[in-house]
Structures are given as structure tokens and as C-alpha cells.
DSSP file (Angstrom, degrees, kcal/mol; ACC not computed):
  #  RESIDUE AA STRUCTURE BP1 BP2  ACC     N-H-->O    O-->H-N    N-H-->O    O-->H-N    TCO  KAPPA ALPHA  PHI   PSI    X-CA   Y-CA   Z-CA
    1    1 A M     >        0   0    0      0, 0.0     4,-2.0     0, 0.0     5,-0.1   0.000 360.0 360.0 360.0 -18.5   22.4   11.5   13.6
    2    2 A Q  H  >  +     0   0    0      1,-0.2     4,-1.8     2,-0.2     5,-0.2   0.891 360.0  54.3 -60.6 -37.6   19.6   13.7   12.4
    3    3 A L  H  > S+     0   0    0      1,-0.2     4,-2.8     2,-0.2     5,-0.2   0.912 106.5  50.2 -62.9 -42.6   17.2   10.9   13.2
    4    4 A A  H  > S+     0   0    0      1,-0.2     4,-2.6     2,-0.2    -1,-0.2   0.881 106.2  57.0 -62.3 -38.2   18.5   10.8   16.7
    5    5 A E  H  < S+     0   0    0     -4,-2.0     4,-0.3     2,-0.2    -1,-0.2   0.893 112.5  40.5 -60.6 -40.2   18.0   14.5   17.0
    6    6 A V  H >< S+     0   0    0     -4,-1.8     3,-1.7     2,-0.2     4,-0.4   0.937 114.6  50.0 -74.7 -47.8   14.3   14.1   16.2
    7    7 A V  H >< S+     0   0    0     -4,-2.8     3,-1.7     1,-0.3    -2,-0.2   0.883 103.9  61.6 -57.9 -38.8   13.7   11.0   18.2
    8    8 A G  T 3< S+     0   0    0     -4,-2.6    -1,-0.3     1,-0.3    -2,-0.2   0.642 100.4  54.7 -64.3 -14.4   15.3   12.7   21.2
    9    9 A Q  T <  S+     0   0    0     -3,-1.7     2,-0.3    -4,-0.3    -1,-0.3   0.493  96.0  82.8 -95.4  -4.9   12.6   15.3   21.2
   10   10 A L  S <  S-     0   0    0     -3,-1.7     2,-0.1    -4,-0.4    55,-0.1  -0.762  74.5-128.8-103.1 144.4    9.7   12.9   21.3
   11   11 A T     >  -     0   0    0     -2,-0.3     4,-2.7     1,-0.1     5,-0.2  -0.472  32.4-110.0 -76.0 160.9    8.2   11.2   24.4
   12   12 A D  H  > S+     0   0    0      1,-0.2     4,-1.8     2,-0.2    -1,-0.1   0.894 120.5  53.7 -58.4 -38.5    7.9    7.4   24.2
   13   13 A A  H  4 S+     0   0    0      2,-0.2     4,-0.3     1,-0.2    -1,-0.2   0.921 111.9  42.7 -64.2 -44.5    4.1    7.9   24.0
   14   14 A D  H >4 S+     0   0    0      1,-0.2     3,-1.0     2,-0.2    13,-0.4   0.902 112.5  54.2 -67.4 -40.4    4.3   10.3   21.1
   15   15 A Y  H 3< S+     0   0    0     -4,-2.7    13,-2.3     1,-0.2    12,-0.3   0.841 115.8  38.6 -60.7 -35.9    6.9    8.1   19.3
   16   16 A A  T 3< S+     0   0    0     -4,-1.8    -1,-0.2    -5,-0.2    -2,-0.2   0.327  88.6 119.2 -99.9   5.4    4.6    5.1   19.6
   17   17 A R    <   -     0   0    0     -3,-1.0    10,-0.4    -4,-0.3     2,-0.2  -0.589  68.1-121.4 -78.2 126.9    1.4    6.9   18.8
   18   18 A P        -     0   0    0      0, 0.0     2,-0.4     0, 0.0     8,-0.2  -0.484  32.5-155.9 -63.2 133.2   -0.5    5.7   15.7
   19   19 A L    > > -     0   0    0      6,-2.7     5,-2.5    -2,-0.2     3,-1.1  -0.939  21.0-144.3-119.9 134.4   -0.9    8.7   13.4
   20   20 A S  G > 5S+     0   0    0     -2,-0.4     3,-2.0     1,-0.3    -1,-0.1   0.868 102.7  61.5 -63.1 -35.2   -3.6    9.2   10.8
   21   21 A V  G 3 5S+     0   0    0      1,-0.3    -1,-0.3     2,-0.1   108,-0.1   0.719 106.9  46.8 -64.8 -19.0   -1.1   11.0    8.5
   22   22 A L  G X 5S-     0   0    0     -3,-1.1     3,-1.6     3,-0.3    -1,-0.3   0.023 125.0-103.7-106.4  24.2    0.9    7.7    8.5
   23   23 A S  T < 5S-     0   0    0     -3,-2.0    -3,-0.2     1,-0.3    -2,-0.1   0.867  82.9 -46.7  56.0  39.3   -2.1    5.6    7.8
   24   24 A G  T 3 <S+     0   0    0     -5,-2.5    -1,-0.3     1,-0.3    -4,-0.2   0.409 113.3 121.6  85.5  -2.6   -2.2    4.5   11.5
   25   25 A N    <   -     0   0    0     -3,-1.6    -6,-2.7    -6,-0.5    -1,-0.3  -0.316  55.8-124.0 -84.1 175.9    1.5    3.7   11.6
   26   26 A T     >  -     0   0    0     -8,-0.2     4,-1.3     1,-0.1     3,-0.1  -0.776  17.5-118.9-119.2 160.8    3.9    5.3   14.1
   27   27 A I  H  > S+     0   0    0    -10,-0.4     4,-2.5   -13,-0.4     5,-0.2   0.899 115.8  61.3 -60.4 -39.5    7.1    7.2   13.9
   28   28 A G  H  > S+     0   0    0    -13,-2.3     4,-2.8    34,-0.3    -1,-0.2   0.856  98.9  53.7 -56.9 -38.5    8.6    4.4   15.9
   29   29 A K  H  > S+     0   0    0    -14,-0.2     4,-2.1     2,-0.2    -1,-0.2   0.902 110.2  47.0 -65.4 -39.6    7.8    1.8   13.2
   30   30 A H  H  X S+     0   0    0     -4,-1.3     4,-2.2     2,-0.2    -2,-0.2   0.909 113.2  48.4 -67.8 -40.9    9.6    3.9   10.6
   31   31 A V  H  X S+     0   0    0     -4,-2.5     4,-2.9     2,-0.2     5,-0.3   0.927 110.0  51.9 -65.4 -44.1   12.6    4.4   12.8
   32   32 A R  H  X S+     0   0    0     -4,-2.8     4,-2.7     1,-0.2     5,-0.2   0.936 109.6  50.4 -55.3 -46.9   12.8    0.7   13.7
   33   33 A H  H  X S+     0   0    0     -4,-2.1     4,-1.4     1,-0.2    -1,-0.2   0.918 113.0  45.1 -59.6 -46.2   12.7   -0.1   10.0
   34   34 A I  H  X S+     0   0    0     -4,-2.2     4,-1.7     1,-0.2     3,-0.4   0.956 115.2  46.9 -60.5 -52.0   15.6    2.3    9.2
   35   35 A L  H  X S+     0   0    0     -4,-2.9     4,-2.8     1,-0.2     5,-0.2   0.861 107.3  55.9 -64.8 -38.0   17.7    1.2   12.1
   36   36 A E  H  X S+     0   0    0     -4,-2.7     4,-2.3    -5,-0.3    -1,-0.2   0.857 105.0  53.1 -65.9 -33.2   17.3   -2.5   11.5
   37   37 A F  H  X S+     0   0    0     -4,-1.4     4,-2.2    -3,-0.4    -1,-0.2   0.942 111.9  45.3 -64.1 -46.2   18.6   -2.1    8.0
   38   38 A Y  H  X S+     0   0    0     -4,-1.7     4,-2.4     1,-0.2     5,-0.2   0.925 112.8  50.7 -62.7 -44.2   21.7   -0.3    9.3
   39   39 A E  H  X S+     0   0    0     -4,-2.8     4,-2.0     1,-0.2    -1,-0.2   0.900 109.5  50.7 -62.3 -39.9   22.2   -2.9   12.0
   40   40 A L  H  X S+     0   0    0     -4,-2.3     4,-1.6    -5,-0.2    -1,-0.2   0.916 109.1  52.1 -63.8 -41.8   22.0   -5.7    9.6
   41   41 A L  H  X S+     0   0    0     -4,-2.2     4,-0.6     1,-0.2     3,-0.4   0.952 111.4  45.0 -58.7 -50.4   24.6   -4.1    7.3
   42   42 A V  H  < S+     0   0    0     -4,-2.4     3,-0.4     1,-0.2     4,-0.3   0.823 115.1  47.6 -69.4 -28.7   27.1   -3.6   10.1
   43   43 A T  H  < S+     0   0    0     -4,-2.0     3,-0.5    -5,-0.2     4,-0.4   0.717 104.6  61.4 -81.9 -19.0   26.6   -7.1   11.5
   44   44 A S  H  X>S+     0   0    0     -4,-1.6     4,-2.2    -3,-0.4     5,-0.7   0.624  81.9  84.4 -78.4 -13.0   26.9   -8.7    7.9
   45   45 A V  T  <5S+     0   0    0     -4,-0.6    -1,-0.2    -3,-0.4    -2,-0.1   0.893  85.0  55.0 -57.5 -42.7   30.4   -7.4    7.6
   46   46 A Q  T  45S+     0   0    0     -3,-0.5    -1,-0.2    -4,-0.3    -2,-0.1   0.873 117.3  33.5 -62.7 -39.0   31.9  -10.3    9.4
   47   47 A M  T  45S-     0   0    0     -4,-0.4    -1,-0.2    -3,-0.3    -2,-0.2   0.673  97.3-132.7 -92.2 -18.4   30.3  -13.0    7.1
   48   48 A G  T  <5S+     0   0    0     -4,-2.2    41,-2.2     1,-0.3     2,-0.4   0.625  72.5 110.3  75.5  11.6   30.4  -10.9    3.9
   49   49 A Q  E   < -a   89   0A   0     -5,-0.7     2,-0.4    39,-0.2    -1,-0.3  -0.956  45.1-174.7-121.9 138.2   26.7  -11.9    3.3
   50   50 A L  E     +a   90   0A   0     39,-2.6    41,-3.2    -2,-0.4     2,-0.3  -0.996  13.2 167.0-138.3 131.4   23.8   -9.5    3.5
   51   51 A N    >   -     0   0    0     -2,-0.4     3,-1.7    39,-0.2    41,-0.1  -0.857  16.3-165.0-143.2 105.4   20.1  -10.2    3.2
   52   52 A Y  G >  S+     0   0    0     39,-0.4     3,-1.1    -2,-0.3    40,-0.1   0.742  88.1  65.1 -64.9 -22.7   17.8   -7.4    4.2
   53   53 A D  G 3  S+     0   0    0     38,-0.4    -1,-0.3     1,-0.2    39,-0.1   0.683  94.6  60.8 -72.5 -16.0   14.8   -9.8    4.4
   54   54 A R  G <  S+     0   0    0     -3,-1.7    -1,-0.2     2,-0.0    -2,-0.2   0.216  77.0 130.7 -95.5  14.7   16.4  -11.7    7.2
   55   55 A R    <   -     0   0    0     -3,-1.1     2,-0.2     1,-0.1   -18,-0.1  -0.304  62.5-111.4 -71.2 153.0   16.5   -8.8    9.7
   56   56 A Q        -     0   0    0    -20,-0.2     2,-0.8     1,-0.0    -1,-0.1  -0.577  20.1-141.5 -75.7 143.3   15.3   -9.1   13.2
   57   57 A R        -     0   0    0     -2,-0.2     2,-1.0   -21,-0.0   -24,-0.1  -0.810  19.9-171.0-110.0  90.4   12.2   -7.1   13.9
   58   58 A D    >   -     0   0    0     -2,-0.8     3,-1.8     1,-0.2     4,-0.2  -0.718   9.1-164.4 -88.2 102.5   12.9   -5.8   17.4
   59   59 A L  G >  S+     0   0    0     -2,-1.0     3,-1.6     1,-0.3     4,-0.4   0.659  81.1  76.0 -66.6 -16.3    9.6   -4.2   18.6
   60   60 A R  G >> S+     0   0    0      1,-0.3     4,-2.4     2,-0.2     3,-1.5   0.853  86.7  63.9 -58.6 -32.1   11.4   -2.4   21.4
   61   61 A L  G <4 S+     0   0    0     -3,-1.8    -1,-0.3     1,-0.3    -2,-0.2   0.613  96.9  57.1 -69.7 -10.6   12.6    0.0   18.7
   62   62 A E  G <4 S+     0   0    0     -3,-1.6   -34,-0.3    -4,-0.2    -1,-0.3   0.587 122.0  21.0 -91.1 -12.3    9.0    1.0   18.0
   63   63 A I  T <4 S+     0   0    0     -3,-1.5     2,-0.7    -4,-0.4    -2,-0.2   0.584 106.4  72.5-131.7 -16.3    8.3    2.2   21.6
   64   64 A D     X  -     0   0    0     -4,-2.4     4,-2.1     1,-0.2    -1,-0.2  -0.853  46.2-177.4-117.5  98.2   11.6    2.9   23.5
   65   65 A T  H  > S+     0   0    0     -2,-0.7     4,-2.6     1,-0.2     5,-0.2   0.839  84.9  57.0 -65.5 -32.9   13.3    6.1   22.5
   66   66 A D  H  > S+     0   0    0      2,-0.2     4,-2.1     1,-0.2    -1,-0.2   0.929 108.6  46.7 -63.1 -43.8   16.2    5.6   24.9
   67   67 A E  H  > S+     0   0    0      2,-0.2     4,-2.4     1,-0.2    -2,-0.2   0.904 112.0  51.6 -63.2 -41.6   16.9    2.2   23.3
   68   68 A V  H  X S+     0   0    0     -4,-2.1     4,-2.6     1,-0.2     5,-0.2   0.936 110.1  47.9 -60.7 -47.5   16.7    3.7   19.8
   69   69 A L  H  X S+     0   0    0     -4,-2.6     4,-2.0     1,-0.2    -1,-0.2   0.881 111.3  51.2 -64.0 -38.0   19.2    6.5   20.7
   70   70 A R  H  X S+     0   0    0     -4,-2.1     4,-1.9    -5,-0.2    -1,-0.2   0.927 113.5  44.4 -62.4 -44.9   21.6    4.0   22.2
   71   71 A R  H  X S+     0   0    0     -4,-2.4     4,-2.5     2,-0.2    -2,-0.2   0.838 109.4  54.6 -74.7 -33.0   21.5    1.8   19.1
   72   72 A I  H  X S+     0   0    0     -4,-2.6     4,-2.6     2,-0.2    -1,-0.2   0.936 110.0  48.8 -61.8 -44.6   21.7    4.7   16.7
   73   73 A G  H  X S+     0   0    0     -4,-2.0     4,-2.3    -5,-0.2    -2,-0.2   0.901 110.9  50.1 -60.6 -41.6   24.9    5.8   18.5
   74   74 A S  H  X S+     0   0    0     -4,-1.9     4,-2.2     2,-0.2    -1,-0.2   0.925 112.2  46.5 -64.1 -45.5   26.3    2.2   18.3
   75   75 A V  H  X S+     0   0    0     -4,-2.5     4,-2.8     2,-0.2    -2,-0.2   0.914 111.2  52.8 -63.4 -42.5   25.6    2.0   14.6
   76   76 A D  H  X S+     0   0    0     -4,-2.6     4,-1.5     1,-0.2    -2,-0.2   0.928 110.4  46.7 -60.1 -46.3   27.1    5.4   14.0
   77   77 A R  H  < S+     0   0    0     -4,-2.3     4,-0.4     1,-0.2    -1,-0.2   0.903 113.9  48.8 -62.5 -40.8   30.4    4.5   15.8
   78   78 A T  H >< S+     0   0    0     -4,-2.2     3,-1.7     1,-0.2     4,-0.5   0.914 106.0  56.0 -66.8 -43.5   30.6    1.1   14.0
   79   79 A I  H >< S+     0   0    0     -4,-2.8     3,-1.4     1,-0.3    -1,-0.2   0.878 100.7  59.2 -57.5 -38.6   30.0    2.7   10.5
   80   80 A H  T 3< S+     0   0    0     -4,-1.5    -1,-0.3     1,-0.3    -2,-0.2   0.663 106.9  48.4 -66.9 -14.1   33.0    5.0   11.1
   81   81 A R  T <  S+     0   0    0     -3,-1.7    -1,-0.3    -4,-0.4    -2,-0.2   0.437  88.5 112.1-102.7  -1.2   35.3    2.0   11.5
   82   82 A L  S <  S-     0   0    0     -3,-1.4     2,-0.9    -4,-0.5     3,-0.1  -0.385  71.0-123.8 -77.1 149.8   34.1    0.0    8.5
   83   83 A D    >   -     0   0    0      1,-0.2     3,-1.9    -2,-0.1    25,-0.3  -0.833  22.8-160.4 -86.9 104.4   36.3   -0.7    5.4
   84   84 A L  T 3  S+     0   0    0     -2,-0.9    25,-2.4     1,-0.3    26,-0.3   0.724  86.1  58.3 -63.9 -21.7   34.0    0.8    2.7
   85   85 A N  T 3  S+     0   0    0     23,-0.2    -1,-0.3    22,-0.1    -2,-0.0   0.524  75.7 121.0 -85.4  -5.4   35.7   -1.2    0.0
   86   86 A Q    <   -     0   0    0     -3,-1.9    22,-2.2     1,-0.1    23,-0.2  -0.379  64.9-123.4 -63.0 130.2   35.0   -4.6    1.6
   87   87 A P  E     - B   0 107A   0      0, 0.0     2,-0.3     0, 0.0    20,-0.3  -0.416  29.6-174.3 -73.8 151.0   33.0   -6.8   -0.8
   88   88 A L  E     - B   0 106A   0     18,-2.1    18,-2.9    -2,-0.1     2,-0.6  -0.944  23.0-133.3-135.0 156.9   29.6   -8.2    0.2
   89   89 A V  E     -aB  49 105A   0    -41,-2.2   -39,-2.6    -2,-0.3     2,-0.5  -0.973  22.4-153.4-112.1 117.3   27.2  -10.6   -1.4
   90   90 A L  E     -aB  50 104A   0     14,-3.0    14,-3.2    -2,-0.6     2,-0.5  -0.789   6.3-161.0 -91.5 126.0   23.7   -9.3   -1.3
   91   91 A T  E     + B   0 103A   0    -41,-3.2   -39,-0.4    -2,-0.5   -38,-0.4  -0.919  18.4 164.6-107.6 132.8   21.0  -11.9   -1.4
   92   92 A A  E     - B   0 102A   0     10,-2.3    10,-3.2    -2,-0.5     2,-0.4  -0.979  23.9-160.3-143.6 154.4   17.4  -10.9   -2.4
   93   93 A D        +     0   0    0     -2,-0.3    -2,-0.0     8,-0.2    10,-0.0  -0.905  13.9 170.0-139.4 109.5   14.3  -12.6   -3.4
   94   94 A L        +     0   0    0      6,-0.4     2,-0.1    -2,-0.4    -1,-0.1   0.281  43.0 116.7-101.7   8.9   11.6  -10.6   -5.2
   95   95 A S  S    S-     0   0    0      5,-0.1     3,-0.5     1,-0.1     5,-0.1  -0.449  72.8-123.0 -77.0 153.0    9.5  -13.5   -6.2
   96   96 A V  S    S+     0   0    0      1,-0.2    -1,-0.1    -2,-0.1    -3,-0.0   0.888 112.5  43.3 -61.9 -40.6    5.9  -13.8   -4.9
   97   97 A K  S    S-     0   0    0      1,-0.0    -1,-0.2     3,-0.0    -3,-0.0   0.594 106.2-125.6 -83.5 -10.9    6.6  -17.2   -3.4
   98   98 A G  S    S+     0   0    0     -3,-0.5    -2,-0.1     2,-0.1    -4,-0.0   0.837  78.9 113.8  71.3  32.0   10.0  -16.3   -2.0
   99   99 A T        +     0   0    0      1,-0.1    -1,-0.1     2,-0.0    -3,-0.1   0.234  54.2  71.8-119.9  12.1   11.6  -19.2   -3.7
  100  100 A E        +     0   0    0     -5,-0.1    -6,-0.4     2,-0.0    -1,-0.1  -0.496  62.0 179.1-129.6  64.8   13.9  -17.5   -6.3
  101  101 A P        -     0   0    0      0, 0.0     2,-0.3     0, 0.0    -8,-0.2  -0.353   8.1-162.5 -67.9 145.9   16.8  -15.9   -4.4
  102  102 A V  E     -B   92   0A   0    -10,-3.2   -10,-2.3    -2,-0.0     2,-0.5  -0.932  10.0-140.4-122.8 151.5   19.5  -14.0   -6.4
  103  103 A Q  E     -B   91   0A   0     -2,-0.3   -12,-0.2   -12,-0.2   -14,-0.0  -0.957  17.2-170.1-115.4 132.5   22.9  -13.1   -5.3
  104  104 A I  E     -B   90   0A   0    -14,-3.2   -14,-3.0    -2,-0.5     2,-0.2  -0.977  24.2-122.2-124.7 126.1   24.3   -9.7   -6.3
  105  105 A P  E     +B   89   0A   0      0, 0.0     2,-0.2     0, 0.0   -16,-0.2  -0.467  49.3 148.9 -65.4 136.6   27.9   -8.6   -5.8
  106  106 A S  E     -B   88   0A   0    -18,-2.9   -18,-2.1    -2,-0.2     2,-0.3  -0.763  32.7-131.9-148.6-167.0   28.1   -5.4   -3.7
  107  107 A S  E  >  -B   87   0A   0    -20,-0.3     4,-2.4    -2,-0.2     5,-0.2  -0.954  32.5-102.8-150.2 166.7   30.3   -3.6   -1.2
  108  108 A I  H  > S+     0   0    0    -22,-2.2     4,-2.5   -25,-0.3     5,-0.2   0.922 122.0  51.7 -58.2 -44.2   30.0   -1.9    2.2
  109  109 A A  H  > S+     0   0    0    -25,-2.4     4,-2.3   -23,-0.2    -1,-0.2   0.923 110.3  47.4 -61.0 -45.1   30.1    1.5    0.4
  110  110 A R  H  > S+     0   0    0    -26,-0.3     4,-2.1     1,-0.2    -1,-0.2   0.916 114.9  45.5 -63.7 -43.5   27.3    0.6   -2.0
  111  111 A E  H  X S+     0   0    0     -4,-2.4     4,-2.6     2,-0.2    -1,-0.2   0.831 109.8  54.9 -71.6 -31.3   25.1   -0.8    0.8
  112  112 A L  H  X S+     0   0    0     -4,-2.5     4,-2.3    -5,-0.2    -1,-0.2   0.921 108.3  49.3 -65.1 -42.6   25.8    2.2    3.0
  113  113 A L  H  X S+     0   0    0     -4,-2.3     4,-2.4     2,-0.2     5,-0.2   0.923 110.6  50.7 -60.5 -44.1   24.7    4.5    0.1
  114  114 A Y  H  X S+     0   0    0     -4,-2.1     4,-2.9     1,-0.2    -2,-0.2   0.933 110.1  49.8 -57.8 -46.3   21.5    2.3   -0.2
  115  115 A N  H  X S+     0   0    0     -4,-2.6     4,-2.7     1,-0.2    -1,-0.2   0.880 109.2  51.7 -62.7 -38.4   20.9    2.6    3.5
  116  116 A I  H  X S+     0   0    0     -4,-2.3     4,-2.4     2,-0.2    -1,-0.2   0.951 113.4  43.6 -62.7 -48.8   21.3    6.4    3.4
  117  117 A E  H  X S+     0   0    0     -4,-2.4     4,-1.9     1,-0.2    -2,-0.2   0.898 114.2  50.9 -63.8 -40.6   18.8    6.8    0.6
  118  118 A H  H  X S+     0   0    0     -4,-2.9     4,-1.8    -5,-0.2    -1,-0.2   0.914 110.9  48.7 -61.7 -44.2   16.4    4.3    2.2
  119  119 A A  H  X S+     0   0    0     -4,-2.7     4,-2.9     1,-0.2     5,-0.2   0.911 108.0  54.1 -63.5 -43.1   16.6    6.3    5.5
  120  120 A I  H  X S+     0   0    0     -4,-2.4     4,-1.9     1,-0.2    -1,-0.2   0.904 106.0  53.8 -59.3 -41.2   16.0    9.6    3.7
  121  121 A H  H  X S+     0   0    0     -4,-1.9     4,-1.1     1,-0.2    -1,-0.2   0.941 113.6  41.0 -58.5 -48.6   12.8    8.1    2.2
  122  122 A H  H  X S+     0   0    0     -4,-1.8     4,-2.3     1,-0.2    -2,-0.2   0.856 111.1  57.2 -70.3 -33.9   11.5    7.1    5.6
  123  123 A M  H  X S+     0   0    0     -4,-2.9     4,-2.7     1,-0.2    -1,-0.2   0.824 100.3  59.0 -66.4 -29.5   12.6   10.3    7.2
  124  124 A A  H  X S+     0   0    0     -4,-1.9     4,-1.7     2,-0.2    -1,-0.2   0.900 107.7  45.9 -63.6 -39.3   10.5   12.2    4.6
  125  125 A L  H  X S+     0   0    0     -4,-1.1     4,-2.1     2,-0.2    -2,-0.2   0.905 112.0  50.8 -68.5 -40.9    7.5   10.4    6.0
  126  126 A I  H  X S+     0   0    0     -4,-2.3     4,-3.0     1,-0.2     5,-0.2   0.898 106.6  56.0 -61.9 -39.8    8.6   11.1    9.5
  127  127 A Q  H  X S+     0   0    0     -4,-2.7     4,-2.7     1,-0.2     5,-0.2   0.919 106.7  49.1 -58.1 -45.0    8.9   14.8    8.6
  128  128 A I  H  X S+     0   0    0     -4,-1.7     4,-1.9     1,-0.2    -1,-0.2   0.917 112.8  48.0 -60.6 -43.9    5.3   14.9    7.4
  129  129 A A  H  X S+     0   0    0     -4,-2.1     4,-3.0     2,-0.2     5,-0.5   0.917 112.3  48.3 -64.3 -44.3    4.2   13.2   10.6
  130  130 A V  H  X S+     0   0    0     -4,-3.0     4,-2.4     1,-0.2     7,-0.2   0.937 112.6  47.9 -63.3 -46.5    6.2   15.6   12.8
  131  131 A Q  H  < S+     0   0    0     -4,-2.7    -1,-0.2    -5,-0.2    -2,-0.2   0.845 117.8  43.2 -63.9 -32.4    4.9   18.7   11.0
  132  132 A S  H  < S+     0   0    0     -4,-1.9    -2,-0.2    -5,-0.2    -1,-0.2   0.909 132.3  14.6 -77.7 -44.5    1.4   17.4   11.2
  133  133 A D  H  < S+     0   0    0     -4,-3.0    -3,-0.2     1,-0.2    -2,-0.2   0.625 128.0  41.2-112.9 -16.5    1.2   16.2   14.8
  134  134 A F    ><  +     0   0    0     -4,-2.4     3,-2.0    -5,-0.5    -1,-0.2  -0.513  55.9 164.0-134.4  66.2    4.3   17.5   16.7
  135  135 A P  T 3  S+     0   0    0      0, 0.0    -1,-0.1     0, 0.0    -4,-0.1   0.648  73.4  62.8 -64.3 -14.7    4.8   21.2   15.6
  136  136 A T  T 3  S+     0   0    0     -6,-0.1     2,-0.4     2,-0.1    -5,-0.1   0.587  79.8 100.6 -85.9  -9.0    7.1   21.9   18.6
  137  137 A V  S <  S-     0   0    0     -3,-2.0     2,-0.6    -7,-0.2    -3,-0.1  -0.636  73.0-135.2 -77.3 128.5    9.7   19.4   17.4
  138  138 A D        -     0   0    0     -2,-0.4  -129,-0.1  -133,-0.1    -2,-0.1  -0.754  16.2-151.3 -85.9 119.9   12.6   21.1   15.7
  139  139 A L        -     0   0    0     -2,-0.6     3,-0.1     1,-0.1  -137,-0.0  -0.753  20.9-114.0 -89.6 136.2   13.5   19.3   12.5
  140  140 A P    >   -     0   0    0      0, 0.0     3,-1.9     0, 0.0    -1,-0.1  -0.290  47.6 -82.0 -61.8 153.0   17.1   19.5   11.3
  141  141 A M  T 3  S+     0   0    0      1,-0.3     4,-0.1     2,-0.0  -139,-0.0  -0.344 116.1   8.7 -57.6 134.7   17.7   21.4    8.1
  142  142 A H  T >  S+     0   0    0      1,-0.2     3,-1.9    -3,-0.1    -1,-0.3   0.644  85.2 170.0  67.9  18.9   17.1   19.1    5.1
  143  143 A F  T <  S+     0   0    0     -3,-1.9    -1,-0.2     1,-0.3     3,-0.1  -0.440  71.6   5.2 -61.9 123.9   15.6   16.3    7.2
  144  144 A G  T 3  S+     0   0    0      1,-0.2     2,-0.5    -2,-0.2    -1,-0.3   0.677 102.9 120.8  76.5  18.0   14.1   13.8    4.9
  145  145 A V    <   -     0   0    0     -3,-1.9    -1,-0.2    -4,-0.1   -24,-0.1  -0.962  66.3-116.2-117.8 129.6   15.3   15.5    1.7
  146  146 A A     >  -     0   0    0     -2,-0.5     4,-2.3     1,-0.1     3,-0.3  -0.264  20.8-122.8 -62.1 146.8   17.5   13.7   -0.7
  147  147 A Y  H  > S+     0   0    0      1,-0.2     4,-2.6     2,-0.2     5,-0.2   0.885 113.2  54.6 -58.5 -39.7   21.0   15.2   -1.2
  148  148 A S  H  > S+     0   0    0      1,-0.2     4,-2.3     2,-0.2    -1,-0.2   0.863 108.0  50.0 -64.5 -34.2   20.4   15.6   -4.9
  149  149 A T  H  > S+     0   0    0     -3,-0.3     4,-2.7     2,-0.2    -2,-0.2   0.916 109.8  49.8 -68.7 -43.4   17.3   17.6   -4.2
  150  150 A V  H  X S+     0   0    0     -4,-2.3     4,-1.2     1,-0.2    -2,-0.2   0.927 113.2  47.3 -59.6 -44.6   19.1   19.8   -1.7
  151  151 A Q  H  < S+     0   0    0     -4,-2.6     4,-0.3     1,-0.2     3,-0.3   0.911 112.9  48.5 -63.7 -42.9   21.8   20.4   -4.4
  152  152 A H  H >< S+     0   0    0     -4,-2.3     3,-1.1     1,-0.2    -2,-0.2   0.899 110.8  50.5 -64.3 -41.1   19.2   21.1   -7.1
  153  153 A Q  H 3< S+     0   0    0     -4,-2.7    -1,-0.2     1,-0.2    -2,-0.2   0.726 103.7  59.8 -71.1 -21.0   17.3   23.5   -4.9
  154  154 A S  T 3<        0   0    0     -4,-1.2    -1,-0.2    -3,-0.3    -2,-0.2   0.521 360.0 360.0 -86.1  -3.8   20.5   25.5   -4.0
  155  155 A K    <         0   0    0     -3,-1.1    -1,-0.2    -4,-0.3    -2,-0.1   0.468 360.0 360.0 -79.4 360.0   21.2   26.3   -7.7
């Protein structure tokens, strides 16, 4: 929901603006990437199969903050109803030609943890962009900072 808090402070134009600090990419592209991973996870529950490479790339999520906020809310509500112990089979292919898929036993809980860490990584990049180009946007405390880093810094 921290991501929604930040997105909700941006205009569609700012959200979709190419930024030099992001090598010409946009905050919207990073948010789309994060959200699509979560959406794929929650829709994979029914089949018990998950492949992050097969996600839809919905370009509306790069330009329409209202759509993003709606979908973040939907994913958040769905996640709270998931059985974290449910097994999943993760399919991945790290070969150059894309012809050597592997299947890895996993679970909803494990993939949710992966998605959280993945989101934090992209949120760290978004944090840099916001601080560079949108100084009036209020970032939530610890936005884009790994939980282990927050814990380490509090010692």
C-alpha cells in the first residue's frame, strides 16, 4: 500500500514522464512491473502453476494512476484471502534461447516473499526518482528499503 500512497500523489503526466535518473524510464514502468508480478501470483493460485515470464504487459499501468490504484487495491484484498501454505510449481527458463524451462516446487508464501523483495528493489529506484524529480511527494517511512536493512539500522 506504500506504493499506492506514492502513486496517488503523482499526476498521470508525472507518472509517465521519462526521467534521466531512471535512464529514460518512467515511474509508471517500474510500477507496472511490480504490479504485474503480484497479479500473476494471485491469478496463478487456481492452477497451481506460476511463470513470471508469461505475465501480461498492460501498458495502461504505465500511464493511468487511477487504474493502478484500483488494481493495487484489488491485489491487496486478494492477497489477504490466500492460503499461504498452498503449493505452487514455479516454471522459469534462464537459458539464452528460452528452451530450457525448469520447474521448482514453491508455495504462495514463498512467492509472496519474493514479490515483496522484488517490489522493494523497484521501489528503491522509484524513491531515487521521486527525490530527484518530485520533491513535494511525501515518501512513506522506509519506502524502498529492505526490512533487514531497516532492522539493521535500528540497532
